[in-house]
C-alpha positions as CSV (number, residue, x, y, z in Angstrom):
1,M,-24.8,-121.5,-214.0
2,S,-24.3,-123.5,-210.8
3,P,-27.2,-124.0,-208.5
4,L,-27.8,-121.0,-206.2
5,V,-27.0,-121.3,-202.5
6,S,-28.7,-119.8,-199.5
7,V,-27.4,-117.3,-196.8
8,R,-27.0,-120.2,-194.4
9,E,-24.9,-122.2,-196.9
10,V,-22.7,-119.1,-197.5
11,A,-22.3,-118.5,-193.8
12,E,-21.2,-122.1,-193.3
13,R,-18.8,-121.9,-196.2
14,L,-17.2,-118.7,-194.9
15,G,-17.3,-119.7,-191.3
16,V,-19.3,-116.7,-190.3
17,S,-22.8,-115.9,-189.0
18,E,-25.8,-115.3,-191.3
19,T,-25.8,-111.7,-190.0
20,T,-22.3,-111.2,-191.4
21,V,-23.4,-112.5,-194.8
22,Y,-26.3,-110.0,-194.7
23,R,-23.8,-107.2,-193.8
24,L,-21.6,-108.2,-196.7
25,T,-24.5,-107.9,-199.1
26,E,-25.7,-104.6,-197.6
27,R,-22.2,-103.2,-198.2
28,R,-22.2,-104.7,-201.7
29,L,-19.1,-106.8,-201.1
30,L,-20.7,-110.1,-202.0
31,P,-22.9,-110.3,-205.2
32,F,-26.3,-111.8,-204.8
33,Y,-29.7,-112.5,-206.4
34,R,-33.0,-111.8,-204.8
35,V,-35.4,-114.7,-205.5
36,A,-38.9,-114.5,-204.1
37,G,-37.6,-112.1,-201.4
38,C,-34.7,-114.4,-200.4
39,L,-31.0,-113.8,-201.0
40,R,-29.2,-116.4,-203.2
41,F,-25.6,-116.6,-204.3
42,T,-23.6,-118.5,-206.9
43,P,-20.8,-120.6,-205.5
44,E,-18.5,-118.9,-208.0
45,D,-19.3,-115.5,-206.5
46,V,-18.5,-116.8,-203.0
47,D,-15.2,-118.3,-204.2
48,A,-14.3,-115.0,-205.9
49,Y,-15.1,-113.1,-202.6
50,L,-12.7,-115.4,-200.8
51,A,-10.0,-115.1,-203.4
52,N,-10.3,-111.3,-203.3
53,G,-9.9,-111.3,-199.6
54,R,-6.7,-113.4,-199.6
55,V,-3.7,-111.8,-198.1
56,E,-0.3,-113.0,-199.2
57,T,2.5,-113.8,-196.8
58,I,5.3,-111.3,-196.3
59,E,7.7,-113.9,-197.9
60,T,5.6,-114.1,-201.0
61,Q,5.3,-110.3,-201.2
62,I,9.1,-109.9,-201.0
63,Q,9.6,-112.5,-203.7
64,N,7.3,-110.6,-206.0
65,L,9.3,-107.3,-205.6
């Protein structure tokens, strides 16, 4: 397993606020670990969250029809 990253690191990676990261975890959209009362994330889970949120271009969608 890769080293776990903090809320601050996830927020920087996603380009959002720390509050937004907490909201994503509250809604269970981003998997996390609770370590000594702090939230921690695997880089793989953050990458998977980004991949799942990717929206294809219209051109790509048409090509896939």
